[in-house]
All heavy atoms as TSV, in Angstrom:
chain	resi	resn	atom	element	x	y	z
A	1	MET	N	N	131.385	69.794	36.745
A	1	MET	CA	C	130.923	69.844	35.387
A	1	MET	C	C	129.476	70.276	35.237
A	1	MET	O	O	129.128	71.119	34.373
A	1	MET	CB	C	131.033	68.419	34.772
A	1	MET	CG	C	130.620	68.246	33.370
A	1	MET	SD	S	131.004	66.613	32.780
A	1	MET	CE	C	129.456	66.112	32.306
A	2	PHE	N	N	128.514	69.886	36.145
A	2	PHE	CA	C	127.168	70.244	36.029
A	2	PHE	C	C	127.083	71.734	36.456
A	2	PHE	O	O	126.117	72.432	35.835
A	2	PHE	CB	C	126.317	69.374	36.929
A	2	PHE	CG	C	126.205	67.966	36.456
A	2	PHE	CD1	C	126.952	67.021	37.045
A	2	PHE	CD2	C	125.274	67.726	35.419
A	2	PHE	CE1	C	126.890	65.712	36.514
A	2	PHE	CE2	C	125.306	66.357	34.965
A	2	PHE	CZ	C	126.089	65.295	35.497
A	3	ALA	N	N	127.864	72.207	37.309
A	3	ALA	CA	C	127.804	73.606	37.779
A	3	ALA	C	C	127.869	74.642	36.529
A	3	ALA	O	O	127.320	75.606	36.655
A	3	ALA	CB	C	128.836	73.960	38.801
A	4	ARG	N	N	128.715	74.247	35.687
A	4	ARG	CA	C	128.777	75.205	34.504
A	4	ARG	C	C	127.531	75.394	33.756
A	4	ARG	O	O	127.319	76.342	32.975
A	4	ARG	CB	C	129.827	74.545	33.399
A	4	ARG	CG	C	131.258	74.481	33.852
A	4	ARG	CD	C	132.121	74.143	32.759
A	4	ARG	NE	N	131.629	73.079	31.944
A	4	ARG	CZ	C	132.396	72.382	31.144
A	4	ARG	NH1	N	133.640	72.534	30.921
A	4	ARG	NH2	N	131.900	71.400	30.519
A	5	PHE	N	N	126.620	74.401	33.795
A	5	PHE	CA	C	125.342	74.608	33.336
A	5	PHE	C	C	124.125	74.883	34.317
A	5	PHE	O	O	122.965	74.844	33.881
A	5	PHE	CB	C	124.954	73.195	32.497
A	5	PHE	CG	C	125.883	72.788	31.470
A	5	PHE	CD1	C	126.878	71.906	31.720
A	5	PHE	CD2	C	125.950	73.614	30.213
A	5	PHE	CE1	C	127.885	71.517	30.834
A	5	PHE	CE2	C	126.890	73.163	29.202
A	5	PHE	CZ	C	127.807	72.197	29.500
A	6	GLY	N	N	124.505	75.239	35.462
A	6	GLY	CA	C	123.595	75.634	36.435
A	6	GLY	C	C	122.715	74.476	36.874
A	6	GLY	O	O	121.578	74.578	37.297
A	7	ALA	N	N	123.296	73.271	36.917
A	7	ALA	CA	C	122.565	72.065	37.333
A	7	ALA	C	C	123.389	71.222	38.339
A	7	ALA	O	O	124.521	71.474	38.450
A	7	ALA	CB	C	122.131	71.284	36.155
A	8	THR	N	N	122.697	70.234	38.918
A	8	THR	CA	C	123.463	69.308	39.735
A	8	THR	C	C	123.250	67.999	39.004
A	8	THR	O	O	122.354	67.749	38.255
A	8	THR	CB	C	122.836	69.295	41.218
A	8	THR	OG1	O	121.496	68.747	41.028
A	8	THR	CG2	C	122.870	70.594	41.784
A	9	ALA	N	N	124.043	66.956	39.557
A	9	ALA	CA	C	123.980	65.717	38.941
A	9	ALA	C	C	122.572	65.039	39.290
A	9	ALA	O	O	122.029	64.359	38.495
A	9	ALA	CB	C	124.958	64.845	39.433
A	10	ALA	N	N	122.087	65.293	40.540
A	10	ALA	CA	C	120.775	64.860	40.979
A	10	ALA	C	C	119.681	65.424	40.125
A	10	ALA	O	O	118.742	64.679	39.724
A	10	ALA	CB	C	120.561	65.030	42.441
A	11	ALA	N	N	119.770	66.665	39.810
A	11	ALA	CA	C	118.724	67.289	38.888
A	11	ALA	C	C	118.625	66.715	37.498
A	11	ALA	O	O	117.681	66.589	37.062
A	11	ALA	CB	C	118.917	68.753	38.960
A	12	VAL	N	N	119.942	66.494	36.986
A	12	VAL	CA	C	119.891	65.929	35.624
A	12	VAL	C	C	119.351	64.513	35.548
A	12	VAL	O	O	118.551	64.070	34.767
A	12	VAL	CB	C	121.457	65.875	35.058
A	12	VAL	CG1	C	121.512	65.216	33.782
A	12	VAL	CG2	C	121.770	67.350	34.927
A	13	ILE	N	N	119.736	63.729	36.656
A	13	ILE	CA	C	119.197	62.414	36.759
A	13	ILE	C	C	117.737	62.354	36.879
A	13	ILE	O	O	116.945	61.580	36.250
A	13	ILE	CB	C	119.837	61.553	37.938
A	13	ILE	CG1	C	121.233	61.280	37.482
A	13	ILE	CG2	C	119.211	60.306	38.152
A	13	ILE	CD1	C	122.239	60.821	38.711
A	14	ARG	N	N	117.186	63.314	37.710
A	14	ARG	CA	C	115.767	63.408	37.976
A	14	ARG	C	C	115.070	63.790	36.581
A	14	ARG	O	O	114.006	63.076	36.308
A	14	ARG	CB	C	115.375	64.381	38.966
A	14	ARG	CG	C	113.908	64.533	39.245
A	14	ARG	CD	C	113.611	65.416	40.581
A	14	ARG	NE	N	114.424	66.686	40.451
A	14	ARG	CZ	C	115.468	66.987	41.307
A	14	ARG	NH1	N	115.927	66.132	42.234
A	14	ARG	NH2	N	116.058	68.214	41.280
A	15	GLU	N	N	115.566	64.725	35.892
A	15	GLU	CA	C	115.042	65.093	34.516
A	15	GLU	C	C	115.013	63.929	33.657
A	15	GLU	O	O	113.948	63.700	32.937
A	15	GLU	CB	C	115.769	66.237	33.957
A	15	GLU	CG	C	115.598	67.650	34.658
A	15	GLU	CD	C	116.636	68.641	34.030
A	15	GLU	OE1	O	117.006	68.355	32.974
A	15	GLU	OE2	O	116.830	69.605	34.804
A	16	GLN	N	N	116.090	63.241	33.608
A	16	GLN	CA	C	116.091	61.990	32.570
A	16	GLN	C	C	115.082	61.023	32.981
A	16	GLN	O	O	114.498	60.368	32.189
A	16	GLN	CB	C	117.516	61.416	32.670
A	16	GLN	CG	C	118.465	62.343	31.979
A	16	GLN	CD	C	119.888	61.859	31.939
A	16	GLN	OE1	O	120.312	60.947	32.808
A	16	GLN	NE2	N	120.761	62.320	31.119
A	17	ARG	N	N	114.868	60.716	34.391
A	17	ARG	CA	C	113.975	59.641	34.904
A	17	ARG	C	C	112.531	60.181	34.540
A	17	ARG	O	O	111.741	59.355	34.094
A	17	ARG	CB	C	114.037	59.431	36.304
A	17	ARG	CG	C	115.172	58.570	36.737
A	17	ARG	CD	C	115.339	58.357	38.091
A	17	ARG	NE	N	116.442	57.502	38.477
A	17	ARG	CZ	C	116.732	57.127	39.675
A	17	ARG	NH1	N	116.132	57.661	40.777
A	17	ARG	NH2	N	117.801	56.346	39.850
A	18	LEU	N	N	112.323	61.428	34.749
A	18	LEU	CA	C	110.994	61.965	34.352
A	18	LEU	C	C	110.523	61.893	32.896
A	18	LEU	O	O	109.509	61.572	32.553
A	18	LEU	CB	C	110.737	63.281	34.971
A	18	LEU	CG	C	110.649	63.532	36.458
A	18	LEU	CD1	C	110.750	65.090	36.882
A	18	LEU	CD2	C	109.424	62.914	36.930
A	19	GLU	N	N	111.646	62.300	32.175
A	19	GLU	CA	C	111.426	62.206	30.629
A	19	GLU	C	C	111.141	60.707	30.273
A	19	GLU	O	O	110.304	60.421	29.405
A	19	GLU	CB	C	112.671	62.778	29.922
A	19	GLU	CG	C	112.435	62.695	28.474
A	19	GLU	CD	C	111.393	63.595	27.985
A	19	GLU	OE1	O	110.724	64.406	28.673
A	19	GLU	OE2	O	111.057	63.473	26.755
A	20	ALA	N	N	111.955	59.830	30.882
A	20	ALA	CA	C	111.662	58.312	30.432
A	20	ALA	C	C	110.293	57.904	30.897
A	20	ALA	O	O	109.640	57.267	30.198
A	20	ALA	CB	C	112.720	57.466	31.237
A	21	CYS	N	N	109.900	58.306	32.059
A	21	CYS	CA	C	108.539	57.979	32.476
A	21	CYS	C	C	107.459	58.618	31.623
A	21	CYS	O	O	106.557	57.906	31.242
A	21	CYS	CB	C	108.258	58.547	33.860
A	21	CYS	SG	S	109.249	57.527	35.332
A	22	ARG	N	N	107.723	59.906	31.218
A	22	ARG	CA	C	106.680	60.532	30.347
A	22	ARG	C	C	106.683	59.807	29.001
A	22	ARG	O	O	105.479	59.550	28.656
A	22	ARG	CB	C	107.174	62.053	30.090
A	22	ARG	CG	C	106.239	62.808	29.181
A	22	ARG	CD	C	106.820	64.046	28.708
A	22	ARG	NE	N	107.904	63.938	27.875
A	22	ARG	CZ	C	107.767	63.549	26.523
A	22	ARG	NH1	N	106.426	63.357	26.060
A	22	ARG	NH2	N	108.742	63.349	25.719
A	23	LYS	N	N	107.666	59.436	28.448
A	23	LYS	CA	C	107.584	58.720	27.182
A	23	LYS	C	C	106.876	57.305	27.308
A	23	LYS	O	O	106.240	56.834	26.468
A	23	LYS	CB	C	109.015	58.485	26.557
A	23	LYS	CG	C	109.542	59.793	26.032
A	23	LYS	CD	C	111.047	59.513	25.461
A	23	LYS	CE	C	111.664	60.790	25.019
A	23	LYS	NZ	N	112.935	60.592	24.504
A	24	ALA	N	N	107.291	56.561	28.506
A	24	ALA	CA	C	106.805	55.235	28.706
A	24	ALA	C	C	105.207	55.348	28.920
A	24	ALA	O	O	104.483	54.389	28.482
A	24	ALA	CB	C	107.467	54.590	29.808
A	25	MET	N	N	104.741	56.408	29.607
A	25	MET	CA	C	103.322	56.600	29.849
A	25	MET	C	C	102.486	56.530	28.684
A	25	MET	O	O	101.307	56.128	28.713
A	25	MET	CB	C	103.104	57.844	30.699
A	25	MET	CG	C	103.542	57.612	32.157
A	25	MET	SD	S	103.387	59.128	33.163
A	25	MET	CE	C	102.623	60.439	32.157
A	26	VAL	N	N	102.947	57.131	27.604
A	26	VAL	CA	C	102.141	57.348	26.374
A	26	VAL	C	C	102.447	56.269	25.269
A	26	VAL	O	O	101.811	56.254	24.269
A	26	VAL	CB	C	102.215	58.754	25.827
A	26	VAL	CG1	C	101.644	59.727	26.876
A	26	VAL	CG2	C	103.628	59.151	25.440
A	27	ALA	N	N	103.393	55.424	25.476
A	27	ALA	CA	C	103.803	54.442	24.494
A	27	ALA	C	C	102.621	53.406	24.452
A	27	ALA	O	O	102.158	52.912	25.425
A	27	ALA	CB	C	105.067	53.697	24.956
A	28	PRO	N	N	102.097	53.098	23.208
A	28	PRO	CA	C	101.007	52.167	23.021
A	28	PRO	C	C	101.341	50.832	23.847
A	28	PRO	O	O	100.359	50.298	24.313
A	28	PRO	CB	C	100.963	51.983	21.583
A	28	PRO	CG	C	101.548	53.224	20.974
A	28	PRO	CD	C	102.657	53.577	21.954
A	29	ARG	N	N	102.541	50.368	23.846
A	29	ARG	CA	C	102.712	49.047	24.552
A	29	ARG	C	C	102.523	49.006	25.952
A	29	ARG	O	O	102.403	48.087	26.585
A	29	ARG	CB	C	104.096	48.529	24.020
A	29	ARG	CG	C	105.318	49.402	24.858
A	29	ARG	CD	C	106.616	48.777	24.388
A	29	ARG	NE	N	107.673	49.572	25.151
A	29	ARG	CZ	C	108.144	50.781	24.763
A	29	ARG	NH1	N	107.594	51.316	23.608
A	29	ARG	NH2	N	109.022	51.375	25.363
A	30	ASN	N	N	102.463	50.280	26.532
A	30	ASN	CA	C	102.334	50.367	28.012
A	30	ASN	C	C	100.905	50.793	28.375
A	30	ASN	O	O	100.701	51.060	29.589
A	30	ASN	CB	C	103.251	51.483	28.505
A	30	ASN	CG	C	104.816	51.007	28.455
A	30	ASN	OD1	O	105.050	49.787	28.536
A	30	ASN	ND2	N	105.668	51.905	28.126
A	31	THR	N	N	99.991	50.737	27.495
A	31	THR	CA	C	98.634	51.006	27.784
A	31	THR	C	C	98.060	50.351	28.966
A	31	THR	O	O	97.522	50.964	29.930
A	31	THR	CB	C	97.637	50.936	26.561
A	31	THR	OG1	O	98.149	51.867	25.493
A	31	THR	CG2	C	96.260	51.302	26.936
A	32	PRO	N	N	98.320	49.040	29.068
A	32	PRO	CA	C	97.718	48.265	30.287
A	32	PRO	C	C	98.457	48.528	31.707
A	32	PRO	O	O	98.054	48.145	32.663
A	32	PRO	CB	C	97.746	46.868	29.774
A	32	PRO	CG	C	98.753	46.841	28.778
A	32	PRO	CD	C	98.877	48.156	28.178
A	33	ARG	N	N	99.687	49.081	31.540
A	33	ARG	CA	C	100.523	49.239	32.790
A	33	ARG	C	C	100.076	50.432	33.520
A	33	ARG	O	O	99.733	51.424	33.021
A	33	ARG	CB	C	101.958	49.497	32.422
A	33	ARG	CG	C	102.572	48.203	31.687
A	33	ARG	CD	C	104.031	48.394	31.294
A	33	ARG	NE	N	104.842	48.572	32.555
A	33	ARG	CZ	C	105.986	49.225	32.431
A	33	ARG	NH1	N	106.565	49.678	31.357
A	33	ARG	NH2	N	106.654	49.376	33.588
A	34	SER	N	N	100.129	50.224	34.837
A	34	SER	CA	C	99.792	51.347	35.769
A	34	SER	C	C	100.840	52.440	35.775
A	34	SER	O	O	102.083	52.233	35.561
A	34	SER	CB	C	99.461	50.832	37.185
A	34	SER	OG	O	100.816	50.406	37.730
A	35	LEU	N	N	100.483	53.584	36.235
A	35	LEU	CA	C	101.461	54.697	36.448
A	35	LEU	C	C	102.562	54.235	37.501
A	35	LEU	O	O	103.723	54.632	37.374
A	35	LEU	CB	C	100.786	55.993	36.744
A	35	LEU	CG	C	100.061	56.668	35.738
A	35	LEU	CD1	C	99.296	57.870	36.194
A	35	LEU	CD2	C	100.941	56.996	34.524
A	36	THR	N	N	102.075	53.676	38.498
A	36	THR	CA	C	102.959	53.133	39.595
A	36	THR	C	C	103.957	52.208	39.008
A	36	THR	O	O	105.146	52.321	39.312
A	36	THR	CB	C	102.091	52.406	40.682
A	36	THR	OG1	O	101.145	53.298	41.217
A	36	THR	CG2	C	103.066	51.965	41.843
A	37	ASP	N	N	103.571	51.200	38.243
A	37	ASP	CA	C	104.550	50.293	37.634
A	37	ASP	C	C	105.525	51.031	36.794
A	37	ASP	O	O	106.745	50.791	36.809
A	37	ASP	CB	C	103.767	49.335	36.786
A	37	ASP	CG	C	104.651	48.165	36.246
A	37	ASP	OD1	O	105.614	47.807	36.926
A	37	ASP	OD2	O	104.321	47.672	35.126
A	38	ILE	N	N	105.100	52.054	35.891
A	38	ILE	CA	C	105.993	52.702	35.012
A	38	ILE	C	C	106.977	53.548	35.906
A	38	ILE	O	O	108.149	53.580	35.666
A	38	ILE	CB	C	105.150	53.610	34.129
A	38	ILE	CG1	C	104.473	52.677	33.105
A	38	ILE	CG2	C	106.082	54.567	33.398
A	38	ILE	CD1	C	103.516	53.458	32.280
A	39	ALA	N	N	106.401	54.206	36.921
A	39	ALA	CA	C	107.335	55.017	37.787
A	39	ALA	C	C	108.326	54.249	38.576
A	39	ALA	O	O	109.579	54.545	38.584
A	39	ALA	CB	C	106.424	55.823	38.792
A	40	ASN	N	N	107.943	53.058	39.033
A	40	ASN	CA	C	108.866	52.152	39.750
A	40	ASN	C	C	109.951	51.659	38.735
A	40	ASN	O	O	111.115	51.557	39.237
A	40	ASN	CB	C	108.088	50.898	40.208
A	40	ASN	CG	C	107.323	51.225	41.435
A	40	ASN	OD1	O	107.554	52.227	42.238
A	40	ASN	ND2	N	106.353	50.418	41.784
A	41	GLN	N	N	109.610	51.388	37.470
A	41	GLN	CA	C	110.514	50.894	36.548
A	41	GLN	C	C	111.726	51.975	36.343
A	41	GLN	O	O	112.866	51.443	36.173
A	41	GLN	CB	C	109.875	50.758	35.166
A	41	GLN	CG	C	110.821	50.428	34.074
A	41	GLN	CD	C	110.291	50.314	32.670
A	41	GLN	OE1	O	108.981	50.571	32.514
A	41	GLN	NE2	N	110.998	50.187	31.654
A	42	PHE	N	N	111.465	53.185	36.601
A	42	PHE	CA	C	112.569	54.142	36.357
A	42	PHE	C	C	113.021	54.701	37.620
A	42	PHE	O	O	113.634	55.777	37.813
A	42	PHE	CB	C	112.051	55.350	35.493
A	42	PHE	CG	C	111.735	54.826	34.111
A	42	PHE	CD1	C	110.501	54.581	33.712
A	42	PHE	CD2	C	112.901	54.588	33.247
A	42	PHE	CE1	C	110.291	54.074	32.470
A	42	PHE	CE2	C	112.634	54.111	32.040
A	42	PHE	CZ	C	111.350	53.810	31.469
A	43	GLY	N	N	112.798	53.946	38.823
A	43	GLY	CA	C	113.472	54.358	40.056
A	43	GLY	C	C	112.730	55.314	40.970
A	43	GLY	O	O	113.066	55.756	41.921
A	44	CYS	N	N	111.444	55.512	40.553
A	44	CYS	CA	C	110.479	56.266	41.458
A	44	CYS	C	C	109.686	55.439	42.330
A	44	CYS	O	O	108.608	54.923	41.926
A	44	CYS	CB	C	109.663	57.270	40.540
A	44	CYS	SG	S	110.596	58.303	39.480
A	45	VAL	N	N	109.978	55.147	43.501
A	45	VAL	CA	C	109.311	54.150	44.268
A	45	VAL	C	C	108.073	54.810	45.077
A	45	VAL	O	O	107.193	54.115	45.449
A	45	VAL	CB	C	110.232	53.508	45.286
A	45	VAL	CG1	C	111.237	52.642	44.545
A	45	VAL	CG2	C	110.921	54.422	46.215
A	46	ASP	N	N	108.069	56.059	45.248
A	46	ASP	CA	C	106.869	56.767	46.031
A	46	ASP	C	C	106.112	57.534	45.007
A	46	ASP	O	O	106.492	58.441	44.368
A	46	ASP	CB	C	107.485	57.546	47.052
A	46	ASP	CG	C	106.343	58.309	47.884
A	46	ASP	OD1	O	105.329	58.315	47.415
A	46	ASP	OD2	O	106.623	58.557	49.090
A	47	LEU	N	N	104.812	57.026	44.647
A	47	LEU	CA	C	104.065	57.626	43.572
A	47	LEU	C	C	103.713	59.077	43.941
A	47	LEU	O	O	103.624	59.942	43.060
A	47	LEU	CB	C	102.714	56.787	43.517
A	47	LEU	CG	C	101.967	57.229	42.216
A	47	LEU	CD1	C	102.762	57.107	40.996
A	47	LEU	CD2	C	100.640	56.335	42.209
A	48	SER	N	N	103.573	59.523	45.207
A	48	SER	CA	C	103.219	60.819	45.510
A	48	SER	C	C	104.435	61.723	45.196
A	48	SER	O	O	104.276	62.944	44.717
A	48	SER	CB	C	102.720	60.930	46.961
A	48	SER	OG	O	103.821	60.614	47.902
A	49	VAL	N	N	105.529	61.241	45.485
A	49	VAL	CA	C	106.817	62.089	45.094
A	49	VAL	C	C	106.902	62.173	43.686
A	49	VAL	O	O	107.232	63.243	43.103
A	49	VAL	CB	C	108.014	61.430	45.830
A	49	VAL	CG1	C	109.297	62.158	45.341
A	49	VAL	CG2	C	107.998	61.520	47.220
A	50	PHE	N	N	106.831	61.115	42.913
A	50	PHE	CA	C	106.780	61.147	41.489
A	50	PHE	C	C	105.757	62.062	40.935
A	50	PHE	O	O	106.110	62.855	40.030
A	50	PHE	CB	C	106.485	59.700	40.886
A	50	PHE	CG	C	106.287	59.562	39.369
A	50	PHE	CD1	C	107.141	59.859	38.601
A	50	PHE	CD2	C	104.916	59.262	39.005
A	50	PHE	CE1	C	106.960	59.910	37.164
A	50	PHE	CE2	C	104.766	59.407	37.656
A	50	PHE	CZ	C	105.756	59.745	36.712
A	51	SER	N	N	104.570	62.015	41.409
A	51	SER	CA	C	103.460	62.895	40.889
A	51	SER	C	C	103.795	64.460	41.068
A	51	SER	O	O	103.612	65.230	40.263
A	51	SER	CB	C	102.145	62.634	41.639
A	51	SER	OG	O	101.114	63.342	41.111
A	52	ARG	N	N	104.312	64.716	42.244
A	52	ARG	CA	C	104.641	66.085	42.535
A	52	ARG	C	C	105.862	66.494	41.474
A	52	ARG	O	O	105.765	67.674	41.004
A	52	ARG	CB	C	105.076	66.251	43.945
A	52	ARG	CG	C	103.986	66.390	45.034
A	52	ARG	CD	C	104.221	66.884	46.305
A	52	ARG	NE	N	105.329	66.070	47.039
A	52	ARG	CZ	C	105.022	64.920	47.730
A	52	ARG	NH1	N	103.780	64.659	47.925
A	52	ARG	NH2	N	106.054	64.335	48.320
A	53	ALA	N	N	106.842	65.669	41.420
A	53	ALA	CA	C	107.967	66.065	40.522
A	53	ALA	C	C	107.514	66.171	39.079
A	53	ALA	O	O	107.929	67.036	38.453
A	53	ALA	CB	C	109.092	65.045	40.637
A	54	PHE	N	N	106.628	65.198	38.668
A	54	PHE	CA	C	106.160	65.231	37.283
A	54	PHE	C	C	105.288	66.405	36.931
A	54	PHE	O	O	105.545	67.247	35.999
A	54	PHE	CB	C	105.300	64.061	37.053
A	54	PHE	CG	C	104.840	63.826	35.582
A	54	PHE	CD1	C	105.688	63.035	34.696
A	54	PHE	CD2	C	103.795	64.499	34.979
A	54	PHE	CE1	C	105.413	63.001	33.300
A	54	PHE	CE2	C	103.460	64.276	33.695
A	54	PHE	CZ	C	104.263	63.581	32.883
A	55	THR	N	N	104.425	66.877	37.977
A	55	THR	CA	C	103.583	68.054	37.829
A	55	THR	C	C	104.460	69.382	37.773
A	55	THR	O	O	104.132	70.219	36.956
A	55	THR	CB	C	102.492	68.091	38.971
A	55	THR	OG1	O	101.803	66.911	38.914
A	55	THR	CG2	C	101.685	69.234	38.874
A	56	ALA	N	N	105.475	69.343	38.661
A	56	ALA	CA	C	106.302	70.514	38.652
A	56	ALA	C	C	107.111	70.614	37.279
A	56	ALA	O	O	107.282	71.793	36.795
A	56	ALA	CB	C	107.366	70.474	39.770
A	57	ALA	N	N	107.432	69.548	36.753
A	57	ALA	CA	C	108.316	69.511	35.492
A	57	ALA	C	C	107.395	69.833	34.273
A	57	ALA	O	O	107.795	70.519	33.334
A	57	ALA	CB	C	109.086	68.124	35.305
A	58	TYR	N	N	106.220	69.251	34.277
A	58	TYR	CA	C	105.460	69.369	33.019
A	58	TYR	C	C	104.134	70.114	33.078
A	58	TYR	O	O	103.484	70.235	32.213
A	58	TYR	CB	C	105.137	67.848	32.516
A	58	TYR	CG	C	106.421	67.098	32.069
A	58	TYR	CD1	C	106.931	66.102	32.874
A	58	TYR	CD2	C	107.004	67.420	30.901
A	58	TYR	CE1	C	108.096	65.454	32.558
A	58	TYR	CE2	C	108.094	66.734	30.688
A	58	TYR	CZ	C	108.643	65.834	31.518
A	58	TYR	OH	O	109.824	65.164	31.200
A	59	GLY	N	N	103.856	70.543	34.336
A	59	GLY	CA	C	102.562	71.445	34.478
A	59	GLY	C	C	101.290	70.788	34.604
A	59	GLY	O	O	100.283	71.432	34.582
A	60	VAL	N	N	101.369	69.398	34.578
A	60	VAL	CA	C	100.089	68.690	34.612
A	60	VAL	C	C	100.430	67.261	35.334
A	60	VAL	O	O	101.519	66.908	35.326
A	60	VAL	CB	C	99.546	68.434	33.271
A	60	VAL	CG1	C	100.589	67.638	32.387
A	60	VAL	CG2	C	98.238	67.883	33.138
A	61	SER	N	N	99.398	66.762	36.044
A	61	SER	CA	C	99.618	65.584	36.758
A	61	SER	C	C	99.928	64.410	35.739
A	61	SER	O	O	99.516	64.361	34.528
A	61	SER	CB	C	98.429	65.125	37.629
A	61	SER	OG	O	97.386	64.654	36.748
A	62	PRO	N	N	100.618	63.325	36.250
A	62	PRO	CA	C	100.898	62.261	35.364
A	62	PRO	C	C	99.651	61.493	34.817
A	62	PRO	O	O	99.616	61.281	33.555
A	62	PRO	CB	C	101.600	61.154	36.302
A	62	PRO	CG	C	102.112	62.035	37.294
A	62	PRO	CD	C	101.182	63.133	37.572
A	63	SER	N	N	98.602	61.355	35.545
A	63	SER	CA	C	97.390	60.777	35.007
A	63	SER	C	C	96.711	61.681	34.000
A	63	SER	O	O	96.310	61.284	32.913
A	63	SER	CB	C	96.368	60.543	36.129
A	63	SER	OG	O	96.061	61.610	36.899
A	64	ARG	N	N	96.641	62.967	34.295
A	64	ARG	CA	C	96.105	63.942	33.316
A	64	ARG	C	C	96.929	63.925	32.036
A	64	ARG	O	O	96.399	63.940	30.885
A	64	ARG	CB	C	96.111	65.306	33.936
A	64	ARG	CG	C	95.627	66.337	32.904
A	64	ARG	CD	C	94.246	66.241	32.552
A	64	ARG	NE	N	93.445	66.919	33.542
A	64	ARG	CZ	C	92.133	67.173	33.469
A	64	ARG	NH1	N	91.467	66.813	32.494
A	64	ARG	NH2	N	91.499	67.754	34.525
A	65	TYR	N	N	98.210	63.910	32.072
A	65	TYR	CA	C	99.107	63.826	30.916
A	65	TYR	C	C	98.819	62.662	30.145
A	65	TYR	O	O	98.605	62.639	28.854
A	65	TYR	CB	C	100.632	63.943	31.353
A	65	TYR	CG	C	101.573	64.033	30.216
A	65	TYR	CD1	C	101.826	65.245	29.683
A	65	TYR	CD2	C	102.094	62.820	29.534
A	65	TYR	CE1	C	102.706	65.342	28.534
A	65	TYR	CE2	C	102.826	62.953	28.487
A	65	TYR	CZ	C	103.216	64.210	28.009
A	65	TYR	OH	O	104.067	64.239	26.845
A	66	ARG	N	N	98.669	61.480	30.830
A	66	ARG	CA	C	98.378	60.294	30.018
A	66	ARG	C	C	97.120	60.297	29.319
A	66	ARG	O	O	97.015	59.805	28.264
A	66	ARG	CB	C	98.483	59.145	31.081
A	66	ARG	CG	C	98.468	57.719	30.349
A	66	ARG	CD	C	98.711	56.649	31.507
A	66	ARG	NE	N	99.404	55.487	30.790
A	66	ARG	CZ	C	99.510	54.336	31.540
A	66	ARG	NH1	N	99.086	54.258	32.726
A	66	ARG	NH2	N	100.111	53.358	30.871
A	67	GLU	N	N	96.133	60.856	30.011
A	67	GLU	CA	C	94.759	60.993	29.381
A	67	GLU	C	C	94.832	61.859	28.183
A	67	GLU	O	O	94.220	61.565	27.137
A	67	GLU	CB	C	93.783	61.550	30.295
A	67	GLU	CG	C	93.342	60.609	31.509
A	67	GLU	CD	C	92.432	61.424	32.484
A	67	GLU	OE1	O	91.958	62.616	32.194
A	67	GLU	OE2	O	92.298	60.880	33.588
A	68	GLN	N	N	95.531	62.939	28.255
A	68	GLN	CA	C	95.635	63.964	27.213
A	68	GLN	C	C	96.296	63.358	25.889
A	68	GLN	O	O	96.257	63.895	24.818
A	68	GLN	CB	C	96.218	65.165	27.571
A	68	GLN	CG	C	95.488	65.906	28.627
A	68	GLN	CD	C	96.114	67.185	29.149
A	68	GLN	OE1	O	97.358	67.296	29.097
A	68	GLN	NE2	N	95.487	68.134	29.730
A	69	HIS	N	N	97.295	62.375	26.163
A	69	HIS	CA	C	98.149	61.935	25.038
A	69	HIS	C	C	97.849	60.516	24.646
A	69	HIS	O	O	98.795	59.780	24.045
A	69	HIS	CB	C	99.548	62.149	25.455
A	69	HIS	CG	C	99.872	63.570	25.643
A	69	HIS	ND1	N	99.764	64.166	26.810
A	69	HIS	CD2	C	100.552	64.326	24.751
A	69	HIS	CE1	C	100.244	65.474	26.568
A	69	HIS	NE2	N	100.653	65.658	25.311
A	70	ARG	N	N	96.762	60.032	24.940
A	70	ARG	CA	C	96.339	58.603	24.394
A	70	ARG	C	C	95.844	58.727	23.099
A	70	ARG	O	O	95.265	59.554	22.579
A	70	ARG	CB	C	95.222	58.055	25.344
A	70	ARG	CG	C	95.969	57.448	26.681
A	70	ARG	CD	C	95.128	56.561	27.327
A	70	ARG	NE	N	95.937	55.879	28.290
A	70	ARG	CZ	C	95.310	55.193	29.152
A	70	ARG	NH1	N	94.130	54.858	29.263
A	70	ARG	NH2	N	96.140	54.631	30.088
């Protein structure tokens, strides 16, 4: 099914997790939460792996993204 769209199940899951993290990082209720806590909530247990994946997907590091959208 995913092959028809040029994707894999793992890639789609990764995109969904990154998008959920992105939204959570800028949600006002999450201001006091750390990026590590937010990443862990969505299954990203290694912050360096999360940071590389986020930067590749959005062109900016998670911390920079959060600063820009506060």
